[in-house]
N, C-alpha and C positions, 0 to 999 in steps of 0.2 A: 551574464557571462556564460558562454557555451561550455558544456562539459567537455573536458579534454578527451581526445580519441582514445588514449591509453586507459583513462578512467572507465570509459565505456566498455573496453575489452575486459578489464579486470572485473567489472560488475557481472560479467557473464559467468565467472568462475571457471575453473579448469574443466575442459570437456574434450571431446574427441579431436578437435582441431585447435586446441589452445592449452598451453602448459606454462606454468610459472617456474622460474628458477632464481633463487637468491643470488647465485653466482655459478660460474663454471670453474669448479676446482679441479676437474678431471675430464679431459676431452673424451677419453674412452667411455666414461659413464654417460655423457650427454649424447654420444653417438647412437645409443639405443633409441633415444627419442627421435633423432634425425631419421634413422632407418624406419622406425615405426610410422612416422608421418608419411614418408615417401612410399611405403608399402600400402598405405590406406588412402586417405583423402587429402593428404597435405595438411599443413597447419601452421600455427604461429607459436613461437617461443618468446616469452617476455623475460629477459634477463635483467635482474635487479629488482624483482618482485618476489616477495615471500609467498609461501603456499597459502597463507591466509589473505593474500591480496594487498598486504602492506607494501608500499613502495620504499625500498631500501636504497636503490640506486646502484649502478655498477661502480666498481672502485678504481678500475684502470682500463687502459687500452688493451690490456692483455686478454680481456674477454673476447674481443674480435678474433684474435689469433687462435684462441682456444676453440672457438666455433668453427673456424676454417679447418683446424686440425681434426676436429670431430668428423666433419663432412668429407674430408679428403684423405685422411690417414687411417681413420678407424671405421669407415664405411666403404663397402664394396658392392656394386659400383659407387663412384663418388655421388654424393647427394647434392642436387642443385638447391641453392638457397640464396637469399639476399637479405641484407640487414639495413636498418635505419635507426638513427639515434633520435631520441626524444628527450627534451628537458621538461620534466613534470614535477611541479612543486619544488623546484630548485634542485632536483635530482635527475641524473641521467639514466634512462631506461633504454635498453637495446632490444628492438623488435626484430626478431629473426623469422623470416618467412620461408618455410620449407615447402617445395612444390611436390605435388603428387608425381611419382616417378613413372617413367615409361620403360624401365629396364628391370622390372621385378623378377626375382626377389632381390631386395637390398639387404646385405648382411652388415652386422655391427660386431666389432670385436669386443668381447666381454672382459671382465677382470681376470679371467683365467686364460686369456688370449685365445679363446675359441670363437669362431665366427658363427653367429646365431642370427636368425631371422625373427623380427618382431613386427607385430601389427598394433595399431592403436584401437583400443576398445574403450569407449567412454573416456575416462581420464587416466587410463592405465596402458602401459606398454606390455603386451602379452606375447609369449612365444608362439609363432605360427607352427602348425603341425606339418607333417611330411606330405599329406594329401594336398594342402594348399600350395606348398612350395613347388611340388612336382607339377601341379596344374598350371602355375605361372610359367614354368619352364616349357611345358608342352604348348601352351598358347604362343610362345615365342618361336617355336620351331617353324621354319619355312615350309616344311612339308605338311604342317597342320596335324590334327588329331583325328584318328579313325577308330571306330569301335566295332567290335564283333557283337552284334545284337543277339545275344544268347538268352536262354531262359533266366539267367541270373540278372541280366540287365532289365529284362521285362519285369521280373519280380520286384526289383527296386522301384521302378516307375509305378507299378500297380500299388505297391505299399504306400508310396508317397501321395498317390491320388486320393487315398482315404485316411491317411494319417498326416499330421502336420509336419513331423520331422522324424529322422532316424539317426541313431548313432552308429559309429563304425562297428562296435561290438554287436549291436542289435542286428544290423544288416548281415554281418558275418554268420551269426547263428541262424537267421532266417534262411539264408542262401546255402548254408552248410558248406562254406568255403574257407580257405585260409585267410589270415589277416592280409597277407600280401595280395591275394586276388581281390579281396574286398577293397583294399586301398586303391588298387589299379582301376577298378570300375568307377569308384567315386572320383578319382583323379580325372579320368576321361570325361565324365559327366560334368565335372566342375569346369574343365578346360573348354567344354563346348557350351557352357552357360545353360545347361539343362537343369542343374541344381546350383544352389548357393550354400555357403557355409556360415554358420554362426559360432563364433568362438568367444567364450567368456572364461573367467577364472575357474568356474565350476564345471563347465561342460563344453563339448563340441558336438554339434548336430548338423545335419544336412536336410534341406527342404527343396521342393521344386522352386525354380527361379521365377520371378514375375515375368521375365521375358519369355520363358518357355510356356507359361500358362497362357499368356496373351496370344502366342503363336498357335496354341492348341484350341483356343476359344473359337 
């Protein structure tokens, strides 16, 4: 007997593109996951599955409406998704597929009714920082992004050529500039794919992008 598709997914455990939810009790809370997936690489949400992978099953048709509300009422722009019902071990599991978005940044309204931007890092939804949010916005501008290649920009590139990464505070101190100016330079470089960002719960750092390294090789 073939292992069921849902069992195979559950066996992977929660990761950057997979999340388990026992239920959707609050559309606003689940909107955070919808937005995080859309802002990162897309992903799947299995509703009716506990965090430990045990299949509990969804309890009502209400789950579909809660998912729709999360994507359409509590995400801005609306998040594209599709869902499919599965009957597994006599229990219904709702597979929700959230697509990677083309209109970043996607905001989700939190419990305090504030609109926040989240990204998916491993199995966590983490707040995006201002540099990343502004880089997405600049990428979307019809006029594109232009940089004034001053000593500060050159200093950043030279530092990253011999060091793996740099934080905002480290760059600001090296360049002897304000936080605003440092953020603006990092934003421009990120929008132009010269650097990439690594965000975790403990740190945010920037490094030369693989694309830029290949172009320079």
